[in-house]
C-alpha positions in Angstrom: 19.5 0.4 -2.0 17.7 -1.7 0.6 15.6 -4.7 -0.3 11.9 -4.0 -0.7 9.4 -4.3 2.2 6.9 -6.9 1.1 3.6 -7.5 2.8 1.1 -10.1 1.8 -2.5 -9.8 2.9 -4.8 -12.8 2.4 -8.5 -12.1 1.8 -11.7 -13.9 0.9 -13.4 -11.2 -1.2 -12.5 -12.1 -4.7 -10.4 -9.9 -7.0 -13.0 -7.4 -8.0 -14.3 -6.6 -4.5 -10.7 -6.3 -3.2 -9.8 -3.9 -6.0 -12.9 -1.8 -5.3 -12.1 -1.6 -1.6 -8.4 -0.8 -2.2 -9.2 2.0 -4.6 -11.7 3.5 -2.1 -9.3 3.0 0.8 -6.4 4.7 -1.1 -8.6 7.7 -1.9 -9.5 8.0 1.8 -5.9 7.5 2.9 -4.7 10.3 0.6 -7.1 12.8 2.2 -6.6 11.6 5.8 -2.8 11.5 5.7 -2.4 14.7 3.7 -0.2 16.4 6.3 2.0 13.3 6.9 2.5 12.0 3.4 1.7 12.8 -0.2 1.0 10.7 -3.2 3.3 11.7 -6.0 2.2 9.1 -8.5 -0.6 6.6 -8.7 -1.3 4.5 -11.7 -3.6 1.4 -12.0 -2.9 -1.0 -14.8 -5.3 -4.0 -14.6 -4.8 -5.5 -11.1 -1.6 -3.7 -10.3 -1.1 -0.3 -8.7 2.3 1.4 -9.2 2.8 4.3 -6.8 5.3 6.8 -5.5 4.8 8.6 -2.2 6.7 11.1 -0.1 7.0 11.1 3.7 9.5 12.9 6.0 11.1 14.5 3.0 11.9 11.1 1.4 10.3 9.4 -1.6 9.3 5.7 -1.7 7.9 3.7 -4.6 6.2 0.4 -4.9 3.5 -1.8 -6.3 0.3 -3.4 -5.0 -0.8 -6.6 -6.8 -4.4 -7.8 -6.3 -5.1 -11.5 -6.7 -8.2 -13.5 -6.1 -7.2 -14.4 -2.6 -4.3 -12.1 -1.7 -3.0 -8.6 -2.0 0.8 -8.1 -2.1 2.3 -4.7 -1.4 6.0 -4.2 -2.2 7.6 -0.9 -1.3 11.2 0.2 -2.0 12.2 2.4 0.9 15.1 4.8 0.9 17.6 4.2 3.7 16.1 6.8 6.0 12.6 5.3 5.8 14.1 1.7 5.8 14.9 2.3 9.4 11.2 2.5 10.0 10.4 -0.6 7.9 8.9 -2.7 10.7 6.6 0.2 11.8 5.6 0.6 8.1 4.9 -3.2 7.9 2.6 -3.0 10.9 0.7 0.0 9.5 0.3 -1.7 6.1 -1.0 -4.9 7.7 -3.4 -3.0 10.0 -4.9 -0.8 7.3 -4.9 -3.6 4.8 -6.8 -5.9 7.1 -9.3 -3.2 7.9 -10.0 -2.7 4.1 -10.1 -6.4 3.3 -11.9 -7.9 6.2 -15.2 -9.4 5.0 -18.2 -7.3 6.1 
C-alpha cells in the first residue's frame, strides 16, 4: 500500500469556525461531486472526521483533523488513485483554502 497523501492547510479562523466551514463545505461537495465521487462513510468524532470515498471505481479512506490554526487531511489512496496523488493534492489545497480563507 502506498504512503498516505497528507495536506496541511493553515488558517486563522479558530477551531470552531474551521469545523463549521468544513462541515458545510463537505455537505456541498457531496452534492456537487455526486457524479464523480461518492461518500461511503463520514463520521465526526470531536475535531476529527474519518471518511471513506469512492471515485473511478476505487475506494480511498482518510482523516481530517481540525486544530486551532491548521487543518490536516490524510488520505490513503489505492495504487490506481495514487497515480493521481499530485492532482488530488492540488484539489484538496484549492478547495481547502476556499473554505478556510477568512471572510
